[in-house]
C-alpha positions as CSV (number, residue, x, y, z in Angstrom):
1,X,179.1,-93.6,9.9
2,X,179.0,-90.2,11.7
3,X,175.2,-90.5,11.8
4,X,175.4,-93.9,13.4
5,X,177.9,-92.7,16.1
6,X,175.7,-89.7,16.8
7,X,172.6,-91.9,17.2
8,X,174.5,-94.2,19.5
9,X,175.7,-91.2,21.5
10,X,172.2,-89.9,21.9
11,X,170.9,-93.3,22.9
12,X,173.7,-93.6,25.5
13,X,173.0,-90.1,26.8
14,X,169.3,-90.9,27.2
15,X,170.1,-94.1,28.9
16,X,172.2,-92.3,31.5
17,X,169.6,-89.7,32.3
18,X,168.0,-90.2,35.7
19,X,164.5,-91.4,35.9
20,X,161.7,-89.0,37.0
21,X,161.1,-88.9,40.7
22,X,157.8,-90.7,40.5
23,X,159.3,-93.4,38.4
24,X,161.9,-94.0,41.1
25,X,159.1,-94.2,43.6
26,X,157.3,-96.8,41.5
27,X,160.5,-98.9,41.3
28,X,160.9,-98.7,45.1
29,X,157.2,-99.7,45.5
30,X,157.6,-102.7,43.2
31,X,160.7,-103.8,45.0
32,X,158.9,-103.8,48.3
33,X,156.0,-105.9,46.8
34,X,158.6,-108.5,45.8
35,X,160.0,-108.5,49.3
36,X,156.5,-108.8,50.7
37,X,155.7,-111.8,48.5
38,X,158.9,-113.5,49.8
39,X,158.0,-112.8,53.4
40,X,154.5,-114.4,52.9
41,X,156.1,-117.4,51.2
42,X,158.4,-117.9,54.2
43,X,155.4,-117.7,56.5
44,X,153.5,-120.2,54.4
45,X,156.5,-122.6,54.4
46,X,156.8,-122.4,58.2
47,X,153.2,-123.3,58.6
48,X,153.5,-126.2,56.1
49,X,156.6,-127.5,58.0
50,X,155.0,-127.2,61.4
51,X,157.5,-124.7,62.7
52,X,157.2,-123.5,66.3
53,X,154.4,-121.1,67.2
54,X,156.9,-118.3,68.0
55,X,158.4,-118.5,64.6
56,X,155.1,-118.5,62.8
57,X,153.9,-115.5,64.8
58,X,157.2,-113.6,64.3
59,X,157.1,-114.2,60.5
60,X,153.5,-113.0,60.4
61,X,154.4,-109.8,62.1
62,X,157.4,-109.3,59.7
63,X,155.1,-109.9,56.7
64,X,152.4,-107.5,58.0
65,X,155.0,-104.8,58.6
66,X,156.2,-105.6,55.0
67,X,152.8,-104.7,53.9
68,X,153.1,-101.3,55.6
69,X,156.0,-100.6,53.1
70,X,153.6,-100.9,50.2
71,X,150.4,-99.7,51.8
72,X,150.8,-96.0,50.8
73,X,150.8,-96.6,47.1
74,X,148.8,-99.8,47.2
75,X,145.8,-98.1,48.9
76,X,146.1,-95.1,46.6
77,X,146.1,-97.0,43.3
78,X,144.6,-100.4,44.1
79,X,142.1,-100.0,46.9
80,X,140.1,-103.1,46.0
81,X,143.1,-105.3,45.9
82,X,144.4,-103.7,49.1
83,X,141.1,-104.5,50.9
84,X,141.6,-108.1,49.9
85,X,145.1,-108.0,51.3
86,X,144.5,-106.1,54.6
87,X,140.8,-105.4,55.0
88,X,138.8,-106.0,58.2
89,X,138.1,-109.6,59.2
90,X,134.4,-109.4,58.8
91,X,132.1,-110.4,55.9
92,X,130.8,-107.7,53.6
93,X,127.6,-107.5,51.7
94,X,127.8,-106.5,48.0
95,X,124.5,-104.8,47.5
96,X,124.8,-104.6,43.7
97,X,125.3,-108.4,43.4
98,X,123.2,-109.3,46.5
99,X,125.9,-111.6,47.8
100,X,127.9,-111.8,51.0
101,X,131.7,-111.8,50.5
102,X,133.8,-113.5,53.1
103,X,136.9,-111.6,54.4
104,X,140.4,-112.5,53.5
105,X,143.9,-111.3,54.0
106,X,146.2,-110.4,56.9
107,X,143.5,-109.6,59.5
108,X,141.9,-113.0,58.9
109,X,145.3,-114.7,59.2
110,X,146.1,-112.7,62.4
111,X,143.1,-114.3,64.1
112,X,144.3,-117.8,63.2
113,X,147.8,-117.1,64.5
114,X,147.2,-115.0,67.6
115,X,147.0,-115.1,70.5
116,X,147.7,-118.8,70.2
117,X,148.3,-120.8,67.1
118,X,146.3,-124.1,67.0
119,X,147.5,-126.6,64.5
120,X,143.9,-127.7,64.0
121,X,143.6,-124.6,61.9
122,X,146.6,-125.4,59.7
123,X,144.5,-126.3,56.7
124,X,142.5,-123.1,56.9
125,X,145.6,-121.0,57.6
126,X,147.4,-122.4,54.5
127,X,144.3,-121.7,52.4
128,X,144.2,-118.1,53.6
129,X,147.9,-117.7,53.0
130,X,147.4,-119.0,49.5
131,X,144.6,-116.5,48.9
132,X,146.9,-113.7,50.3
133,X,149.8,-114.8,48.0
134,X,147.4,-114.7,45.0
135,X,146.3,-111.2,45.9
136,X,149.9,-110.0,46.3
137,X,150.6,-111.3,42.8
138,X,147.6,-109.4,41.6
139,X,149.0,-106.3,43.3
140,X,152.3,-106.9,41.6
141,X,150.7,-107.1,38.2
142,X,148.5,-104.0,38.8
143,X,151.5,-102.0,39.9
144,X,153.0,-102.3,36.4
145,X,150.2,-100.1,35.1
146,X,150.4,-97.4,37.8
147,X,150.6,-94.0,36.2
148,X,152.3,-92.2,39.0
149,X,153.0,-88.5,38.9
150,X,154.7,-86.4,41.5
151,X,151.4,-84.9,42.5
152,X,150.0,-88.4,43.1
153,X,153.0,-89.4,45.3
154,X,152.7,-86.3,47.5
155,X,149.0,-86.8,47.8
156,X,149.6,-90.5,48.8
157,X,152.2,-89.5,51.4
158,X,149.9,-87.0,53.1
159,X,147.0,-89.6,53.0
160,X,149.4,-92.1,54.6
161,X,150.0,-89.7,57.5
162,X,146.2,-89.4,57.9
163,X,146.0,-93.2,57.7
164,X,148.5,-93.6,60.6
165,X,146.4,-91.2,62.7
166,X,143.0,-92.8,62.1
167,X,143.7,-96.4,61.4
168,X,147.3,-97.1,62.3
169,X,147.9,-96.1,65.9
170,X,144.3,-96.8,66.9
171,X,144.8,-100.6,66.3
172,X,142.2,-100.7,63.5
173,X,144.1,-103.2,61.3
174,X,146.0,-105.0,64.1
175,X,143.0,-105.8,66.3
176,X,144.3,-108.9,68.0
177,X,148.0,-108.6,68.5
178,X,148.0,-104.8,68.6
179,X,151.3,-104.4,66.7
180,X,150.2,-101.0,65.5
181,X,153.1,-99.0,66.8
182,X,155.9,-101.0,65.1
183,X,153.8,-100.8,61.9
184,X,153.4,-97.1,62.2
185,X,157.2,-96.9,62.4
186,X,157.5,-98.8,59.1
187,X,154.9,-96.4,57.6
188,X,157.0,-93.4,58.7
189,X,160.2,-94.9,57.3
190,X,158.5,-95.4,53.9
191,X,157.3,-91.8,53.9
192,X,160.9,-90.7,54.7
193,X,162.3,-93.0,51.9
194,X,159.9,-91.5,49.3
195,X,160.4,-87.9,50.6
196,X,164.2,-88.2,50.3
197,X,163.8,-89.1,46.6
198,X,162.5,-85.6,46.0
199,X,165.4,-83.9,47.9
200,X,168.1,-85.2,45.5
201,X,169.7,-82.2,43.9
202,X,167.0,-79.9,45.2
203,X,167.0,-77.1,47.7
204,X,163.8,-77.1,49.8
205,X,163.6,-74.6,52.7
206,X,161.7,-76.8,55.1
207,X,163.3,-80.2,54.2
208,X,165.6,-80.2,57.2
209,X,162.7,-79.5,59.5
210,X,160.5,-82.1,57.9
211,X,163.3,-84.8,58.1
212,X,163.8,-83.9,61.8
213,X,160.1,-84.4,62.4
214,X,160.3,-87.8,60.8
215,X,163.4,-88.7,62.9
216,X,161.6,-87.5,66.0
217,X,158.6,-89.6,65.1
218,X,160.6,-92.8,64.5
219,X,162.5,-92.3,67.8
220,X,159.3,-91.8,69.7
221,X,157.8,-95.0,68.3
222,X,160.9,-96.9,69.1
223,X,161.0,-95.8,72.7
224,X,157.2,-95.8,73.4
225,X,156.1,-99.3,72.5
226,X,153.2,-100.0,75.0
227,X,150.0,-99.8,73.0
228,X,147.7,-98.8,75.9
229,X,150.2,-96.3,77.4
230,X,151.1,-94.6,74.0
231,X,150.5,-90.9,74.0
232,X,148.5,-90.5,70.8
233,X,147.6,-86.9,71.6
234,X,151.3,-85.9,71.7
235,X,152.2,-88.0,68.7
236,X,149.5,-86.5,66.5
237,X,150.0,-82.9,67.7
238,X,153.8,-82.8,67.8
239,X,154.7,-85.2,65.0
240,X,152.0,-86.2,62.5
241,X,150.3,-82.8,62.2
242,X,153.6,-81.0,61.6
243,X,154.6,-83.8,59.2
244,X,151.6,-83.4,57.0
245,X,152.1,-79.6,57.0
246,X,155.8,-80.2,56.1
247,X,154.9,-82.4,53.2
248,X,152.3,-79.8,52.0
249,X,154.9,-77.0,52.1
250,X,157.6,-79.1,50.3
251,X,155.1,-79.9,47.6
252,X,154.2,-76.3,47.1
253,X,157.8,-75.2,47.1
254,X,158.7,-77.8,44.5
255,X,155.9,-76.5,42.3
256,X,154.1,-79.9,42.3
257,X,150.4,-79.2,41.8
258,X,147.6,-80.4,44.1
259,X,145.1,-82.9,42.8
260,X,142.2,-81.4,40.9
261,X,139.5,-83.3,42.7
262,X,136.6,-82.5,45.0
263,X,136.8,-84.8,48.0
264,X,135.2,-85.1,51.4
265,X,138.7,-84.3,52.9
266,X,139.9,-81.3,50.8
267,X,143.1,-81.7,48.9
268,X,144.0,-78.3,50.3
269,X,143.9,-79.4,53.9
270,X,147.3,-79.2,55.5
271,X,146.3,-81.4,58.4
272,X,143.4,-83.7,59.2
273,X,142.3,-81.1,61.8
274,X,142.2,-77.9,59.8
275,X,139.2,-75.8,60.5
276,X,137.7,-76.3,57.1
277,X,139.4,-79.6,56.2
278,X,136.1,-81.3,55.2
279,X,133.9,-80.2,52.3
280,X,130.2,-80.9,52.9
281,X,129.5,-80.2,49.2
282,X,131.7,-83.2,48.3
283,X,129.4,-85.4,50.3
284,X,126.2,-84.1,48.6
285,X,126.9,-85.8,45.3
286,X,125.4,-83.4,42.8
287,X,126.7,-80.0,41.6
288,X,123.2,-78.6,41.4
289,X,122.8,-79.3,45.1
290,X,125.4,-76.6,45.9
291,X,124.7,-74.9,49.2
292,X,124.2,-71.1,49.3
293,X,123.4,-68.7,52.1
294,X,120.0,-68.1,50.5
295,X,119.2,-71.8,50.4
296,X,120.3,-72.1,54.1
297,X,117.9,-69.3,55.2
298,X,115.1,-70.7,53.2
299,X,115.8,-74.2,54.5
300,X,115.8,-73.0,58.1
301,X,112.4,-71.4,57.6
302,X,111.0,-74.6,56.1
303,X,112.6,-76.7,58.8
304,X,110.5,-74.8,61.4
305,X,107.3,-74.6,59.4
306,X,104.5,-77.3,59.9
307,X,103.4,-76.7,56.3
308,X,105.5,-79.7,55.3
309,X,103.4,-82.1,57.5
310,X,100.2,-83.7,56.4
311,X,98.0,-82.1,59.0
312,X,100.0,-78.9,59.5
313,X,100.8,-79.6,63.1
314,X,104.4,-80.8,63.0
315,X,107.6,-79.4,61.6
316,X,111.1,-80.9,61.4
317,X,111.9,-78.8,64.5
318,X,109.2,-80.6,66.5
319,X,111.6,-83.6,66.9
320,X,115.0,-81.9,66.3
321,X,115.5,-79.2,69.0
322,X,118.3,-76.8,68.2
323,X,119.3,-76.4,71.9
324,X,119.7,-80.2,72.2
325,X,122.0,-80.4,69.2
326,X,118.9,-81.1,67.1
327,X,117.7,-84.1,69.1
328,X,114.6,-84.2,71.4
329,X,115.8,-85.8,74.7
330,X,113.3,-88.6,74.4
331,X,113.9,-92.4,74.2
332,X,111.8,-92.3,71.1
333,X,109.5,-89.5,69.8
334,X,105.8,-89.7,69.9
335,X,104.3,-90.4,66.5
336,X,102.0,-88.1,64.6
337,X,98.9,-89.8,66.0
338,X,99.9,-88.6,69.5
339,X,99.8,-92.1,70.9
340,X,102.3,-94.5,69.4
341,X,106.1,-94.2,69.3
342,X,108.5,-93.6,66.4
343,X,110.5,-96.8,65.8
344,X,113.9,-95.3,66.7
345,X,115.6,-92.7,68.8
346,X,115.8,-89.2,67.2
347,X,119.4,-88.7,65.9
348,X,121.3,-85.4,66.0
349,X,121.5,-83.4,62.8
350,X,124.7,-81.6,63.8
351,X,127.7,-82.7,61.8
352,X,125.8,-85.4,59.9
353,X,126.7,-83.9,56.5
354,X,130.0,-85.7,56.6
355,X,128.4,-89.1,56.1
356,X,127.7,-91.3,53.1
357,X,124.5,-92.8,54.3
358,X,121.6,-91.7,56.5
359,X,119.2,-93.2,59.0
360,X,120.2,-95.9,61.5
361,X,119.6,-98.5,58.8
362,X,121.6,-96.6,56.1
363,X,118.7,-96.6,53.7
364,X,119.4,-93.4,51.9
365,X,122.6,-91.8,50.5
366,X,121.8,-88.1,50.4
367,X,120.5,-85.5,52.9
368,X,117.8,-84.5,50.3
369,X,116.5,-88.1,50.3
370,X,116.6,-88.2,54.1
371,X,114.3,-85.1,54.3
372,X,111.9,-86.6,51.8
373,X,111.7,-89.9,53.7
374,X,110.9,-88.2,57.0
375,X,108.3,-85.9,55.5
376,X,106.5,-88.8,53.7
377,X,106.7,-91.2,56.7
378,X,103.1,-91.7,58.0
379,X,104.3,-91.9,61.6
380,X,106.6,-88.9,61.5
381,X,105.1,-86.1,59.3
382,X,102.8,-87.9,56.8
383,X,103.3,-85.1,54.3
384,X,103.6,-84.6,50.6
385,X,106.2,-82.4,49.0
386,X,103.9,-82.0,46.0
387,X,101.0,-80.7,48.2
388,X,103.4,-78.6,50.3
389,X,104.8,-77.0,47.1
390,X,101.3,-75.9,46.1
391,X,100.6,-74.4,49.5
392,X,103.9,-72.6,49.5
393,X,103.3,-71.1,46.1
394,X,100.4,-69.2,47.6
395,X,102.6,-67.5,50.2
396,X,104.2,-64.4,48.8
397,X,107.0,-64.3,51.4
398,X,108.0,-67.8,50.4
399,X,107.7,-66.9,46.7
400,X,110.3,-64.2,47.2
401,X,112.6,-66.3,49.3
402,X,112.5,-69.2,46.8
403,X,113.3,-66.7,44.0
404,X,116.4,-65.6,45.9
405,X,117.5,-69.2,46.6
406,X,116.6,-70.6,43.1
407,X,116.7,-67.7,40.6
408,X,116.1,-70.0,37.6
409,X,113.7,-72.4,39.2
410,X,110.1,-72.8,40.3
411,X,108.8,-73.9,43.7
412,X,108.8,-77.7,43.5
413,X,109.8,-80.8,45.4
414,X,113.4,-80.6,44.5
415,X,113.8,-77.1,45.7
416,X,112.1,-77.8,49.0
417,X,114.3,-80.8,49.8
418,X,117.5,-79.1,48.5
419,X,116.8,-76.1,50.7
420,X,116.2,-78.3,53.8
421,X,119.4,-80.3,53.1
422,X,121.3,-77.1,52.6
423,X,120.3,-75.9,56.1
424,X,121.2,-79.3,57.6
425,X,124.6,-79.1,55.9
426,X,125.2,-75.7,57.5
427,X,125.0,-77.4,60.9
428,X,128.1,-79.3,60.1
429,X,131.2,-77.4,61.2
430,X,133.8,-78.4,63.8
431,X,134.6,-75.8,66.4
432,X,134.7,-77.9,69.6
433,X,137.4,-77.8,72.2
434,X,138.9,-80.9,70.7
435,X,139.3,-79.1,67.3
436,X,141.0,-76.2,69.1
437,X,143.3,-78.5,70.8
438,X,144.4,-80.2,67.6
439,X,144.9,-76.8,66.0
440,X,147.1,-75.7,69.0
441,X,144.6,-73.1,70.0
442,X,143.3,-74.7,73.2
443,X,144.8,-76.8,76.0
444,X,143.4,-80.0,77.4
445,X,143.2,-80.9,81.1
446,X,145.1,-84.0,82.1
447,X,141.8,-86.0,82.2
448,X,140.7,-84.8,78.8
449,X,144.1,-85.8,77.3
450,X,144.0,-89.1,79.0
451,X,140.4,-89.6,77.7
452,X,141.5,-89.0,74.1
453,X,144.3,-91.5,74.5
454,X,141.9,-94.0,75.8
455,X,139.4,-93.2,73.0
456,X,142.0,-93.8,70.3
457,X,143.7,-96.6,72.2
458,X,142.8,-99.0,74.9
459,X,139.0,-98.3,74.7
460,X,139.0,-98.9,70.9
461,X,136.3,-96.2,70.4
462,X,138.2,-94.7,67.4
463,X,138.3,-98.0,65.5
464,X,134.6,-97.4,64.7
465,X,134.1,-93.7,65.5
466,X,136.9,-92.6,63.3
467,X,139.0,-89.5,64.1
468,X,138.2,-86.6,63.6
469,X,134.6,-86.9,62.5
470,X,133.9,-89.5,65.2
471,X,131.4,-91.2,63.0
472,X,131.6,-94.3,60.8
473,X,132.8,-92.6,57.6
474,X,136.0,-94.5,56.8
475,X,139.3,-92.5,56.6
476,X,141.4,-91.4,54.9
477,X,139.3,-91.3,51.8
478,X,136.0,-90.8,53.6
479,X,134.1,-92.4,50.8
480,X,131.9,-94.9,52.7
481,X,130.1,-95.1,56.0
482,X,130.1,-98.2,58.1
483,X,127.5,-100.0,60.2
484,X,128.2,-102.2,63.2
485,X,126.4,-105.0,65.1
486,X,126.8,-104.3,68.8
487,X,124.1,-106.5,70.4
488,X,122.3,-103.6,72.0
489,X,119.8,-104.6,74.7
490,X,116.2,-103.3,75.1
491,X,114.9,-101.9,78.3
492,X,114.0,-105.4,79.5
493,X,117.7,-106.3,79.2
494,X,117.1,-108.7,76.3
495,X,118.6,-108.4,72.8
496,X,116.7,-105.6,71.0
497,X,114.3,-107.0,68.4
498,X,115.0,-104.2,65.8
499,X,116.8,-105.9,63.0
500,X,118.2,-102.6,61.6
501,X,119.8,-102.8,58.2
502,X,118.6,-106.4,57.6
503,X,115.2,-105.0,57.0
504,X,116.6,-103.2,53.9
505,X,119.1,-105.7,52.6
506,X,117.7,-109.1,53.9
507,X,121.4,-110.1,54.3
508,X,122.0,-112.3,57.4
509,X,125.2,-110.4,58.3
510,X,123.1,-107.2,58.7
511,X,120.8,-108.5,61.4
512,X,120.9,-106.0,64.3
513,X,123.2,-103.8,62.2
514,X,123.1,-100.0,62.7
515,X,125.0,-97.1,61.2
516,X,127.9,-95.8,63.3
517,X,126.7,-92.3,64.2
518,X,128.7,-89.2,65.1
519,X,129.4,-88.7,68.7
520,X,129.9,-84.9,68.3
521,X,127.8,-83.1,70.9
522,X,127.2,-86.4,72.6
523,X,126.7,-84.8,76.0
524,X,123.6,-83.1,74.6
525,X,122.1,-86.0,72.8
526,X,120.9,-88.5,75.5
527,X,119.3,-91.0,75.6
528,X,121.7,-93.1,73.5
529,X,121.7,-96.0,71.0
530,X,119.2,-96.6,68.2
531,X,116.5,-97.4,70.7
532,X,117.4,-94.8,73.4
533,X,117.9,-97.6,76.0
534,X,120.8,-95.8,77.8
535,X,120.2,-92.6,79.6
536,X,123.8,-91.7,80.5
537,X,127.2,-91.9,79.0
538,X,128.3,-94.0,82.0
539,X,125.8,-96.7,80.9
540,X,127.0,-96.6,77.3
541,X,130.7,-97.0,78.4
542,X,129.7,-99.9,80.7
543,X,128.0,-101.7,77.8
544,X,131.2,-101.4,75.6
545,X,133.4,-102.3,78.5
546,X,131.6,-105.6,79.0
547,X,132.0,-106.5,75.3
548,X,128.6,-105.6,73.9
549,X,125.8,-108.1,73.5
550,X,128.1,-111.1,73.5
551,X,129.6,-109.9,76.7
552,X,126.1,-109.6,78.2
553,X,125.4,-113.2,77.2
554,X,123.2,-112.5,74.2
555,X,123.2,-114.8,71.1
556,X,124.7,-112.4,68.5
557,X,126.8,-114.6,66.2
558,X,127.4,-111.8,63.7
559,X,128.5,-109.2,66.3
560,X,131.2,-106.9,64.9
561,X,132.1,-105.4,68.2
562,X,134.9,-107.4,69.9
563,X,133.4,-109.4,72.8
564,X,136.5,-109.1,74.9
565,X,136.1,-106.9,78.0
566,X,138.0,-103.6,77.9
567,X,138.8,-103.7,81.6
568,X,138.4,-100.0,82.0
569,X,138.8,-98.6,85.5
570,X,136.3,-96.2,87.0
571,X,138.9,-93.4,86.6
572,X,139.4,-94.3,82.9
573,X,135.7,-94.2,82.3
574,X,135.5,-90.8,83.8
575,X,138.4,-89.7,81.6
576,X,136.7,-91.0,78.5
577,X,133.6,-88.9,79.3
578,X,135.8,-85.9,80.0
579,X,137.2,-86.2,76.5
580,X,133.8,-86.7,74.9
581,X,132.6,-83.5,76.5
582,X,135.4,-81.7,74.4
583,X,133.4,-82.7,71.3
584,X,130.6,-80.2,72.1
585,X,130.4,-77.4,69.6
586,X,131.3,-74.0,71.2
587,X,127.8,-72.5,70.6
588,X,126.4,-75.0,73.2
589,X,128.9,-74.4,75.9
590,X,127.0,-71.4,77.4
591,X,124.1,-73.7,78.1
592,X,126.3,-76.2,79.9
593,X,125.2,-76.8,83.5
């Protein structure tokens, strides 16, 4: 009998023990999914019963804000399901299956409900709500298998801060109704809710300060509700950057380890704007591609040597001039024959290592392959790495330098392309005025600050040129790079005939699609666009201000750039340019006129 009582006592004791912190988080997460499912069901019922437009719109906003309560963990553990729930309202081509997948989820529904709800779309809206409900049930089922740890939770919290910076307050996932600020408030409240779980019965030196930052952020969002007037520069610098630092410090003090992963955005970054927040090696893809100082030196020499071209007359540097941020200042470069033109504008090589695809049509995934493609192209260099390797083997200086860079290797195609790519990776480091500003080392002028707020707000630049990389590599995971259809004109003011990515994929949605490039050092890289049609930044901004090709009256049914006019004033356009000039690397500033 004593044994039975002892067993019952132990069972009761175990039952009374508090759950682990990450288990509590998972329970909160699952409870919020249940609430979200209920909100979507109410919205669906309102549509079915032909409720007033105002009620349908209000319930949509409540449901989308309900998603913001689950976004942090949902995006972390179930990115594919999350994309179905809240992904962009544009079709996507699945290259492995060679099929085009239509969009679904909140952003598709938003376009059916705002700015006006037309009952003619009732059937389509109910269908989309049915799909959304099914995906939420999928999320609910998947959440039962989440293997959360405290390290995962803190990682997810910091990534959510970065998501607010890059996708939240920019309007990326609320493109029509621009409800981004109330949604950012919900995201902050969720971070606070999870953070407080870890403070129970714990003494953390910076917890009071971190909670005060959260309170400050919530108050700011409640009192500054105008999307266009919102001071994003202040909000990031004074609230979100200190918050991510606070979360990092608390995690360290609690002895919760960082994730053991190599990522594009380092797990050791305390803010999105740390000097070395991004890891070019994580974008390279292969451990044997590791960059070294010896490889960089060798790559620089090869970059400037015509030995890689077929007729020994052209080097990589012939079209990528260091003083012009490795562009050439031409609309399009002259081909190797000295008569015809290269198909597209010469892109900058600075800061391109932080991308997942290369070339305007995204045809290669690694810098090494980009180098090979250029060297082999009959119009650009018409060379052969195999023949170049044989020529280089006869040069004793090169033999010594290759031995330093590749102690265990021989002079071959791989070593040449890896050395070139290593040099190009070394051109990717952020030390512009913008970086100093975000690191509290430099001040902005009033126009520069206003320009940033326009870039990340009203002008919608940051919804494609994501902060802080200003390219199309999608945050906060930075694991894929996007292309866009802008409807770019040619110099005859007609839709440019270059079909872009379509030439590679043959997918209709990729007609006139081009990779979103970095705009770092943009003041040095004119002319602009894939065809060099615009000579000035003023022309580029005017093009976007008018709504791209559709705004110009072109037939671009698959345009991904919103066709609505931005209605930027002359002053705002100048402020945008003032900000973009802060993206120039410091080494180029001495050459500024």
